[in-house]
C-alpha positions in Angstrom: -21.6 11.0 7.1 -22.7 12.7 3.9 -25.0 11.3 1.3 -22.1 10.3 -1.0 -21.0 7.5 1.2 -21.7 3.8 0.8 -22.2 1.4 3.6 -20.2 -1.8 3.7 -19.5 -4.5 6.2 -15.8 -5.2 7.0 -14.7 -8.0 9.3 -11.6 -7.1 11.3 -9.3 -9.3 13.4 -10.4 -8.8 17.0 -7.2 -7.1 18.1 -7.0 -4.9 15.0 -10.6 -3.8 15.7 -9.7 -2.9 19.3 -6.7 -0.9 18.1 -8.9 0.9 15.6 -11.5 1.6 18.3 -8.9 3.0 20.7 -7.3 5.1 17.9 -10.7 6.5 16.9 -11.4 7.5 20.5 -7.9 9.0 21.0 -8.0 11.0 17.7 -11.7 12.0 17.9 -12.3 10.3 14.5 -14.6 7.5 13.6 -13.3 4.1 12.6 -14.8 4.8 9.1 -12.7 8.0 8.8 -9.5 6.1 9.8 -10.2 3.2 7.4 -11.1 5.6 4.5 -7.8 7.5 5.1 -5.9 4.2 5.1 -7.5 3.0 1.9 -6.9 6.4 0.2 -3.2 6.2 1.2 -3.0 2.7 -0.1 -4.6 3.6 -3.4 -2.4 6.7 -3.8 0.7 4.5 -3.2 -0.6 2.1 -5.9 -1.0 5.1 -8.3 2.5 6.3 -7.6 3.9 2.8 -8.1 2.1 2.5 -11.4 3.4 5.9 -12.5 7.0 4.8 -11.6 6.6 1.6 -13.6 5.3 3.6 -16.6 8.4 5.9 -16.4 10.7 2.9 -16.4 9.0 0.9 -19.1 11.6 1.6 -21.7 14.5 0.7 -19.4 16.4 -2.5 -20.4 15.6 -5.6 -18.5 17.9 -8.3 -17.2 17.0 -11.9 -16.3 17.8 -13.3 -12.9 20.5 -15.5 -14.5 22.0 -12.5 -16.2 22.1 -10.5 -13.0 23.9 -13.4 -11.2 26.4 -13.7 -14.0 27.0 -9.9 -13.9 27.5 -9.9 -10.1 29.9 -12.8 -10.4 31.8 -11.2 -13.3 32.2 -8.0 -11.1 33.4 -10.0 -8.0 30.3 -9.4 -6.0 29.5 -13.1 -5.6 
């Protein structure tokens, strides 16, 4: 670990911890590396989702009732 890391305590479900421990041993990584990679992937996905929302902010919106009415009008319901 380098000096730019922070220590934290995380409580895992027992079976999840066992799976992480086995994956770490199998992939020659630490549990911390696996968890950091998973958190990075999750945050990147959030960033991509936010960018997609921003791209679509000007699109017209439709209420649920309007959607149902449109589906019915077009014979989909």
